[in-house]
C-alpha positions in Angstrom: -292.4 -55.8 62.7 -295.5 -56.6 60.6 -295.2 -60.5 60.5 -293.9 -63.1 62.9 -290.8 -64.7 61.7 -290.5 -68.5 61.1 -290.5 -70.6 64.3 -287.3 -72.7 64.3 -287.5 -74.4 67.8 -289.9 -74.9 70.5 -289.0 -76.5 73.9 -290.8 -79.9 74.6 -292.7 -80.2 77.7 -290.0 -82.3 79.3 -287.4 -79.8 78.2 -289.4 -77.0 80.1 -290.2 -79.2 83.1 -286.6 -80.4 83.5 -285.0 -77.0 83.0 -283.1 -75.1 85.8 -285.4 -72.2 85.3 -288.5 -74.1 86.0 -286.9 -75.5 89.1 -286.3 -71.9 90.4 -289.9 -71.0 89.5 -291.1 -74.0 91.4 -288.9 -72.9 94.5 -290.4 -69.4 94.4 -293.8 -70.8 94.4 -293.0 -73.2 97.2 -290.7 -71.1 99.5 -291.9 -67.4 98.6 -295.5 -68.1 97.6 -294.8 -66.4 94.2 -296.5 -67.8 91.1 -295.9 -66.7 87.6 -297.9 -67.7 84.5 -295.0 -67.5 82.1 -291.5 -66.2 81.7 -292.4 -62.7 80.8 -294.4 -62.4 84.1 -291.1 -63.7 86.0 -289.0 -61.2 84.1 -291.3 -58.3 85.0 -291.3 -59.2 88.6 -287.5 -59.5 88.6 -287.0 -55.8 87.3 -289.9 -54.3 89.3 -288.8 -55.9 92.6 -285.1 -56.0 92.4 -284.3 -56.4 96.1 -286.6 -59.4 96.3 -285.3 -61.0 93.0 -281.5 -60.6 93.6 -282.2 -61.5 97.3 -283.9 -64.7 96.2 -281.0 -65.7 94.1 -278.7 -65.2 97.0 -280.8 -67.6 99.0 -281.6 -70.1 96.1 -277.9 -70.6 95.2 -277.0 -70.8 98.8 -274.2 -68.2 98.7 -271.4 -69.0 101.2 -271.3 -65.8 103.2 -268.7 -65.3 105.8 -270.0 -61.9 106.8 -273.5 -60.7 107.7 -275.5 -59.2 104.8 -277.3 -55.9 105.8 -279.2 -55.3 102.7 -279.6 -56.4 99.0 -278.9 -52.9 97.6 -279.2 -49.4 98.6 -281.2 -46.6 96.9 -278.2 -44.9 95.2 -278.5 -44.5 91.5 -276.3 -46.2 88.9 -273.3 -46.3 89.0 -273.1 -45.7 92.8 -275.4 -48.6 93.8 -274.0 -50.7 96.7 -274.8 -54.5 96.7 -275.0 -56.9 99.7 -273.2 -54.7 102.0 -271.6 -56.8 104.9 -271.3 -59.8 102.9 -268.0 -61.6 102.7 -267.6 -64.2 99.9 -265.1 -65.8 97.4 -265.9 -66.7 93.9 -263.4 -69.5 93.8 -264.8 -71.2 96.9 -268.2 -71.5 95.1 -266.5 -73.3 92.3 -264.8 -75.9 94.5 -268.0 -76.7 96.4 -268.9 -78.3 93.1 -265.9 -80.6 93.1 -266.6 -84.1 92.1 -264.1 -86.9 92.8 -262.9 -88.7 89.8 -264.7 -86.4 87.3 -263.2 -84.1 84.7 -263.1 -80.4 85.6 -261.3 -79.5 82.4 -261.0 -81.0 78.9 -258.3 -79.3 76.6 -257.1 -79.6 73.1 -254.2 -77.7 71.6 -254.3 -77.4 67.8 -252.5 -80.4 66.4 -252.2 -82.3 69.6 -254.3 -85.0 71.4 -257.1 -84.1 73.7 -256.2 -84.2 77.4 -258.2 -83.7 80.6 -257.7 -82.5 84.2 -259.7 -84.0 87.1 -261.3 -82.0 89.8 -258.7 -83.3 92.2 -255.9 -82.3 89.9 -257.4 -78.9 89.5 -257.6 -78.5 93.3 -254.1 -79.6 93.7 -252.6 -77.2 91.1 -254.7 -74.2 92.3 -253.5 -74.9 95.9 -249.8 -75.1 94.7 -250.0 -71.8 92.6 -251.9 -70.2 95.5 -249.0 -71.0 97.8 -246.5 -69.6 95.2 -248.4 -66.4 94.9 -248.5 -66.1 98.7 -244.7 -66.6 98.9 -244.2 -63.7 96.4 -246.3 -61.5 98.8 -249.6 -61.5 97.0 -252.4 -60.6 99.2 -255.9 -59.3 98.9 -256.2 -56.6 96.2 -252.9 -57.2 94.5 -252.9 -57.6 90.7 -251.8 -60.9 89.1 -251.7 -60.7 85.3 -251.2 -63.3 82.6 -250.0 -63.3 79.0 -251.4 -66.6 78.1 -253.6 -68.6 75.6 -256.8 -70.5 76.3 -255.1 -73.3 78.2 -255.8 -75.1 81.6 -252.9 -73.1 83.2 -254.9 -69.9 82.7 -257.9 -71.4 84.7 -255.5 -72.5 87.5 -253.9 -69.1 87.6 -257.2 -67.2 87.8 -258.6 -69.5 90.6 -255.4 -69.3 92.5 -255.5 -65.4 92.2 -259.2 -65.4 93.2 -258.8 -67.7 96.1 -256.5 -65.1 97.8 -258.7 -62.2 96.9 -256.1 -60.9 94.5 -257.3 -59.2 91.1 -256.8 -61.1 87.9 -256.3 -59.7 84.4 -255.2 -61.5 81.1 -254.2 -60.9 77.6 -253.9 -63.3 74.8 -250.4 -63.8 73.4 -251.4 -62.6 70.0 -251.5 -59.1 71.5 -248.5 -57.0 70.7 -246.3 -55.7 73.5 -247.6 -52.1 73.3 -251.2 -53.3 73.5 -250.4 -55.4 76.6 -248.5 -52.6 78.3 -251.3 -50.2 77.7 -253.5 -52.6 79.6 -251.5 -54.0 82.5 -249.5 -50.8 83.2 -252.8 -49.1 84.3 -253.2 -51.6 87.1 -249.6 -52.0 88.3 -249.4 -55.8 88.6 -247.2 -57.6 91.1 -246.9 -61.0 89.4 -246.8 -61.9 85.6 -247.7 -65.5 84.5 -246.6 -65.9 80.9 -246.0 -68.4 78.1 -243.1 -68.2 75.5 -245.4 -68.4 72.4 -248.4 -70.3 70.9 -249.5 -72.2 67.9 -252.1 -71.0 65.4 -253.1 -72.2 61.9 -250.4 -74.8 62.0 -247.5 -72.3 62.7 -245.5 -71.5 65.8 -245.5 -68.0 67.1 -242.5 -67.2 69.5 -243.2 -64.4 71.8 -240.0 -64.5 74.0 -238.9 -61.1 72.7 -242.4 -59.7 73.4 -242.4 -61.0 76.9 -239.1 -59.3 77.7 -240.3 -56.0 76.2 -243.4 -56.3 78.3 -241.4 -56.8 81.4 -239.1 -53.9 80.7 -242.1 -51.7 80.6 -243.9 -53.0 83.7 -241.6 -51.9 86.6 -244.3 -53.0 89.2 -243.7 -56.7 88.3 -241.8 -58.4 91.2 -242.1 -62.0 90.2 -242.6 -64.0 87.0 -244.0 -67.5 86.7 -243.0 -69.0 83.2 -244.8 -71.6 81.2 -242.4 -73.1 78.4 -245.5 -73.8 76.2 -243.9 -73.6 72.9 -240.2 -74.6 73.3 -240.3 -76.5 76.6 -237.3 -74.5 77.8 -237.0 -71.7 80.4 -237.0 -68.2 78.8 -236.9 -65.8 81.7 -233.7 -66.3 83.8 -235.1 -65.3 87.3 -238.6 -66.7 86.8 -240.2 -69.7 88.5 -241.3 -72.5 86.2 -244.9 -73.7 86.1 -244.2 -77.5 86.4 -241.9 -76.9 89.4 -244.6 -74.8 91.1 -247.5 -77.2 90.6 -245.5 -80.2 91.8 -245.5 -78.8 95.3 -248.0 -80.0 97.9 -250.2 -77.3 99.5 -253.7 -76.9 101.0 -256.4 -75.0 99.3 -258.0 -72.1 101.4 -260.1 -69.2 100.5 -259.8 -65.5 101.6 -263.3 -64.0 102.1 -263.6 -60.6 100.7 -266.3 -57.9 100.5 -269.1 -58.5 98.0 -267.8 -55.4 96.2 -264.1 -56.2 96.1 -262.6 -56.5 92.7 -262.2 -60.0 91.0 -260.7 -59.0 87.7 -260.1 -56.2 85.1 -261.3 -56.5 81.6 -260.5 -54.0 78.9 -262.6 -52.3 76.2 -261.5 -53.0 72.7 -259.1 -50.2 72.6 -259.5 -49.2 69.0 -258.7 -45.7 69.9 -257.1 -44.3 73.0 -256.2 -46.1 76.1 -258.4 -49.1 76.8 -260.9 -48.7 79.7 -259.8 -50.9 82.6 -263.3 -52.3 83.5 -263.4 -53.7 87.0 -266.0 -56.2 88.3 -266.8 -57.3 91.8 -266.3 -60.7 93.2 -269.9 -60.8 94.5 -271.4 -59.1 91.4 -270.1 -61.7 88.9 -270.7 -64.7 91.2 -274.5 -63.8 91.3 -274.8 -62.9 87.7 -272.9 -65.9 86.4 -274.9 -68.2 88.6 -278.1 -66.8 87.3 -277.2 -66.7 83.6 -275.4 -70.1 83.2 -278.1 -71.8 85.3 -281.2 -70.3 84.0 -280.4 -68.9 80.5 -277.9 -71.5 79.4 -279.5 -74.4 81.4 -276.1 -75.8 82.3 -276.3 -78.9 84.5 -273.7 -80.6 86.7 -271.5 -83.0 84.6 -272.4 -81.5 81.3 -269.5 -80.4 79.0 -269.4 -76.6 78.1 -267.3 -75.2 75.3 -266.8 -71.7 74.1 -264.3 -70.9 71.3 -262.4 -67.8 72.9 -259.1 -66.4 73.8 -258.1 -65.0 77.2 -258.4 -61.4 75.8 -262.1 -61.8 75.3 -264.7 -61.6 78.2 -266.2 -64.9 77.1 -263.1 -66.6 78.7 -264.0 -65.1 82.0 -267.6 -66.0 81.5 -266.7 -69.7 80.8 -265.3 -70.0 84.3 -268.9 -69.7 85.4 -269.8 -73.1 84.1 -267.6 -74.7 86.9 -270.1 -72.9 89.3 -272.7 -75.2 88.0 -270.5 -78.3 88.3 -270.0 -78.6 84.5 -266.7 -79.5 82.9 -265.0 -76.7 80.9 -264.0 -77.6 77.4 -261.0 -75.5 76.1 -259.5 -75.2 72.7 -256.3 -73.4 71.8 -255.6 -72.8 68.2 -257.4 -71.7 65.0 -261.1 -72.7 64.6 -260.2 -73.1 60.8 -257.3 -75.4 61.0 -256.7 -77.9 59.4 -260.2 -77.1 58.1 -263.3 -75.0 59.1 -264.9 -78.2 60.5 -262.2 -78.6 63.1 -264.5 -77.6 66.0 -267.4 -79.6 64.9 -265.0 -82.6 64.8 -263.9 -81.7 68.3 -267.4 -81.6 69.5 -268.0 -85.1 68.3 -264.8 -86.3 69.9 -265.5 -84.8 73.3 -269.3 -85.1 73.3 -269.9 -81.5 73.9 -273.3 -80.6 75.3 -273.1 -76.8 75.0 -271.2 -75.3 72.1 -270.3 -71.5 72.2 -268.9 -69.5 69.3 -269.3 -66.2 67.4 -271.7 -65.1 64.8 -268.9 -64.7 62.2 -267.8 -68.3 62.7 -271.4 -69.6 62.0 -271.7 -67.3 59.0 -268.2 -68.7 57.7 -269.4 -72.3 58.0 -272.5 -71.4 56.2 -270.7 -69.6 53.3 -268.4 -72.6 53.1 -271.6 -74.8 52.7 -270.4 -77.1 55.6 -272.9 -79.8 56.9 -271.7 -80.8 60.3 -274.8 -82.7 61.2 -274.2 -85.0 58.3 -270.4 -85.4 58.8 -270.3 -85.8 62.6 -272.2 -87.3 65.4 -273.6 -84.3 67.3 -276.2 -86.3 69.4 -274.7 -84.9 72.7 -275.1 -81.3 71.5 -278.0 -79.7 73.4 -277.3 -76.0 72.8 -275.4 -73.7 70.5 -274.7 -70.2 71.7 -273.6 -67.3 69.6 -272.4 -63.8 70.5 -269.9 -61.1 69.5 -272.0 -59.5 66.8 -275.6 -60.0 65.6 -276.3 -63.4 64.0 -278.2 -63.0 60.6 -281.5 -65.0 60.0 -279.6 -67.1 57.5 -277.3 -68.2 60.3 -280.2 -69.3 62.3 -281.5 -71.4 59.4 -278.2 -73.0 58.7 -277.9 -74.2 62.3 -281.2 -75.9 62.0 -280.8 -77.3 58.5 -277.1 -78.3 58.6 -276.2 -78.8 62.1 -279.0 -80.1 64.3 -282.8 -79.8 63.8 -283.6 -80.0 67.5 -280.8 -78.0 69.0 -281.6 -75.0 71.3 -279.9 -71.9 69.6 -279.1 -69.3 72.2 -278.1 -66.1 70.5 -277.0 -63.7 73.2 -275.6 -60.2 73.7 -274.0 -58.4 76.6 -270.5 -57.3 76.8 -267.3 -56.9 78.5 -269.1 -54.1 80.5 -271.0 -56.6 82.5 -269.1 -59.9 81.7 -272.4 -61.6 81.0 -275.4 -61.2 78.7 -278.3 -58.7 78.9 -280.4 -60.9 76.5 -280.2 -64.5 75.5 -281.7 -67.9 75.9 -284.9 -68.9 77.6 -285.6 -72.7 77.9 -289.4 -72.0 78.3 -290.1 -70.0 75.1 -289.8 -70.8 71.4 -287.1 -69.4 69.1 -287.9 -67.4 66.0 -285.6 -66.9 63.0 -283.3 -63.9 63.4 -284.4 -63.2 67.0 -283.0 -63.4 70.5 -285.5 -65.1 72.8 -285.8 -62.8 75.8 -284.3 -60.3 78.2 -282.4 -62.0 81.0 -283.9 -62.0 84.5 -283.0 -58.9 86.5 -282.2 -56.8 83.3 -284.5 -53.8 82.9 -283.6 -53.4 79.2 -285.6 -51.2 76.9 -285.3 -49.5 73.5 -285.5 -45.7 73.8 -286.1 -43.0 71.3 -284.0 -39.7 71.4 -286.5 -38.3 74.1 -286.2 -41.4 76.5 -289.5 -42.9 75.5 -289.6 -46.8 75.4 -290.4 -48.1 72.0 -292.0 -51.5 70.9 -291.7 -52.8 67.3 -289.3 -49.8 66.5 -285.5 -49.6 66.6 -284.2 -47.6 69.5 -281.1 -47.2 71.7 -280.4 -50.1 74.0 -280.8 -49.0 77.6 -280.9 -50.6 81.1 -282.9 -48.7 83.6 -282.1 -50.6 86.8 -278.7 -51.5 88.4 -277.3 -55.0 88.1 -274.6 -56.3 90.5 -272.2 -57.2 87.6 -272.1 -53.6 86.3 -268.5 -52.4 86.8 -267.6 -51.2 90.2 -265.4 -48.7 88.5 -262.8 -48.2 85.8 -259.3 -48.9 87.3 -257.8 -45.4 88.2 -260.9 -43.6 87.4 -261.3 -42.2 90.9 -264.3 -39.9 90.4 -265.9 -42.3 87.9 -265.8 -39.6 85.3 -264.9 -41.9 82.4 -267.4 -44.5 83.7 -270.2 -42.0 83.6 -269.1 -40.6 80.2 -269.2 -44.1 78.8 -272.8 -45.0 79.8 -274.7 -42.2 81.4 -274.3 -39.1 79.3 -277.2 -39.6 76.9 -280.0 -40.4 79.3 -279.2 -39.3 83.0 -279.4 -42.2 85.5 -279.9 -44.7 82.6 -277.2 -47.1 81.2 -276.9 -46.5 77.4 -275.1 -49.5 76.0 -274.4 -48.4 72.5 -276.4 -50.8 70.5 -279.4 -50.4 68.3 -282.2 -52.7 69.6 -285.8 -53.7 68.5 -288.0 -55.2 71.0 -291.1 -56.9 69.5 -294.6 -57.0 71.0 -293.9 -60.7 71.6 -290.8 -59.7 73.9 -288.2 -61.2 71.4 -285.4 -59.0 70.4 -283.2 -58.1 67.4 -279.8 -56.3 67.8 -279.2 -54.0 64.9 -275.6 -53.3 65.4 -273.6 -50.5 67.3 -275.2 -47.2 67.5 -271.8 -45.5 67.7 -271.1 -47.0 64.2 -274.5 -45.7 62.9 -275.1 -44.8 59.3 -277.0 -41.6 59.3 -278.4 -41.7 55.8 -280.5 -38.7 54.8 -281.8 -38.5 58.3 -282.5 -42.2 58.5 -280.4 -44.1 61.0 -279.2 -47.5 59.7 -277.3 -50.2 61.8 -274.3 -51.6 60.1 -275.4 -55.0 61.1 -278.3 -54.6 58.6 -275.8 -54.1 55.7 -273.6 -57.0 56.6 -276.3 -59.4 56.9 -277.6 -58.5 53.5 -274.3 -58.5 51.8 -273.3 -61.8 53.5 -275.9 -63.5 51.4 -274.0 -62.9 48.2 -271.7 -65.9 47.2 -268.9 -63.8 45.8 -268.5 -61.5 49.0 -266.1 -62.8 51.7 -266.3 -59.8 54.1 -267.3 -56.2 54.1 -267.2 -52.9 56.1 -269.3 -49.8 55.6 -269.0 -46.2 57.0 -271.0 -43.0 56.4 -269.0 -39.7 56.1 -270.7 -36.4 57.0 -269.1 -33.9 54.5 -269.1 -30.2 54.2 -272.4 -28.5 53.0 -274.6 -31.2 54.5 -273.4 -33.8 52.0 -272.8 -37.5 52.8 -270.7 -40.2 51.3 -271.3 -43.9 52.2 -268.7 -46.2 50.8 -268.9 -50.1 51.2 -265.6 -51.8 51.1 -265.8 -55.4 50.1 -263.2 -58.4 50.2 -263.9 -60.8 47.4 -263.8 -64.6 47.6 -260.8 -66.2 46.0 -261.3 -66.4 42.1 -263.8 -63.7 42.1 -263.6 -59.9 41.2 -265.6 -56.9 41.9 -267.3 -56.3 38.7 -270.2 -54.0 37.7 -272.5 -57.0 37.8 -271.5 -57.7 41.4 -272.1 -54.2 42.3 -275.5 -54.4 40.7 -276.2 -57.6 42.8 -275.1 -55.8 46.0 -277.3 -52.8 45.4 -280.2 -55.0 44.5 -279.8 -57.3 47.5 -279.7 -54.2 49.8 -282.8 -52.6 48.1 -284.7 -55.9 48.4 -283.8 -56.6 52.0 -284.2 -53.1 53.2 -284.5 -50.0 51.1 -282.7 -47.8 48.5 -281.4 -45.8 51.4 -279.1 -48.8 52.4 -277.4 -48.7 48.9 -273.8 -47.5 49.2 -272.6 -44.4 47.1 -269.6 -46.6 46.0 -268.4 -50.2 46.3 -264.7 -50.5 46.7 -262.6 -53.8 46.7 -260.0 -54.2 49.4 -257.7 -57.0 50.2 -258.6 -57.0 54.0 -261.1 -55.7 56.5 -259.5 -54.2 59.7 -260.4 -56.1 62.9 -259.4 -55.8 66.6 -257.8 -58.9 68.1 -261.2 -59.7 69.8 -262.7 -59.9 66.4 -264.7 -56.6 66.0 -264.8 -54.6 62.8 -263.3 -51.3 63.2 -265.7 -49.0 61.4 -265.0 -45.9 63.7 -261.3 -45.9 63.2 -261.7 -46.5 59.4 -264.2 -43.5 59.4 -261.7 -41.3 61.3 -258.8 -42.1 58.7 -261.1 -41.4 55.8 -261.7 -38.0 57.4 -258.0 -37.3 57.6 -256.5 -38.8 60.7 -253.4 -40.9 60.4 -253.8 -44.5 61.3 -251.6 -44.1 64.4 -254.0 -41.7 65.9 -257.1 -43.2 64.6 -256.6 -46.8 65.9 -254.6 -48.7 68.5 -252.5 -50.7 66.1 -251.2 -53.1 68.9 -254.8 -54.1 69.5 -255.4 -55.0 65.9 -255.4 -58.4 64.3 -254.2 -57.0 61.1 -252.9 -53.4 61.4 -251.4 -53.5 57.8 -255.1 -53.5 56.4 -255.4 -49.7 57.4 -252.8 -48.6 54.8 -255.4 -48.9 52.1 -257.8 -46.7 53.8 -255.1 -44.1 54.5 -254.0 -44.1 50.8 -257.7 -43.9 49.7 -258.3 -40.9 52.1 -255.2 -39.1 50.7 -256.4 -39.6 47.3 -259.9 -38.2 47.9 -259.3 -35.6 50.5 -262.8 -36.0 52.2 -261.9 -33.5 54.9 -261.1 -30.7 52.5 
């Protein structure tokens, strides 16, 4: 990068001195006689001295250990590293040590309804009651409890009750189809299902009773069902217990101490093709990672209100639980972010007084394209930070936040994934923020950009890799006894080094830019182009609503790179628009970024978790049928694939 981008934000002296990160650095100086001149020195120490760093967190956060820790970690390479052997802990216990009498633990709004709250006392009572119910069903340490549930308080209660017993949690959002849910849950053979009867989205009711019964018919391991009549307020599974009856019972809340490496939950890869990977994390690993990230990199403080728009099928729902570890209040929203208008969440932020607002890059871009001005329309004085993840946020999105939302807000663009249920890179309260860049690598994350030969790059795009183990890396994929699929997923490219699958640029200022998925790379005449670059450029055009690009490697060394676009209402793809697209891409990047053809489509295929499906589209264009190319049950809009199948049949690219 030849020039430094525009500086958009810089922490004040008081912001830095009052940050949780500065408190930790002061503690290191006082207790460990370790002094660091700046964040970069601290980060370097955290990856060069991993035992000292992770051990210091164990001590700093006063981990409640019912065992006797024998070592921070052993010398085994990834993914065999053992952490805090001998420790006996419980994630949920660390949440309830933050209990504050009379204060809100959860604030919740369902689309179209009034906002409600749950106090810490109510949370404890309900978790204890559901825990007692699970115990009565024979649930013990290691058993699986699954939920087909929206982003509602009952999901938090169910998870904490499961976790308190040392059971293993897993959840799917009710917009998942039956086959998609079964593909996930069947792998882990759950004992109990917690389920709703439906949900509301975009002003409409979506009944899922038939889907629930189909799921139950295909999961023979389920022994008990706890039903939540969320949509219709009537029972829908004859033999099931009902939520309100269960939580009305009195019980005491206890915690089962488990090994640091015992599983806490199972998350799933997007599942665009093949069976989803059942990614399993440890109780201790996510406890330590979540305490680190939410405290130091989000700077969340006790009593603050933390919101992230998510569903229970996205890892951000699991991550949001971590804010309770900091004594903050979780703010939940169930419904469409665009109903009744795209400013609904900004209005909600004003109503609740949200301090930390989390969302996805596409939401920010959508608000920008809609020309919203939340800062003028709503009182956002409580807002201290805005976090964005899910896909790279373009520079224009950064600018829109500071011009139209709040000029002094701290924008924390972050990136990590389901793989670690946290972020590898993100916010740093001690450093400035530059347009289009992520501030820093997270503490303890030895991340670099590698070339094809395993050489670390600076100011050049390379493969995102992590060279040192982290405790929240998966302990295994469920059922992957020899870790074969685990190793294939991360360790084939560079032996002993985690390859994450993103293109990454690390500047000589230690800031970062994510360039998109390397497995959806456009190899254009020998030049590798990240799809995120294309989307960032095309998003600038007023007439384009959405887009998707792939590159097809054809016989005889030929290539074909089509760009598929969805036009905004009232506009059409004309030769003039095509010229504008080509000119924008050339000006922003190069002629190599210009597609061979621009094709108008009605819709772009997405997974339920909001990821564009470039790889399945590429497979369809190369001749695979859509059923084999994509997991239709894991899609938001499976009907969108028909166009690509028809287009492939017409052009016969694989002949």
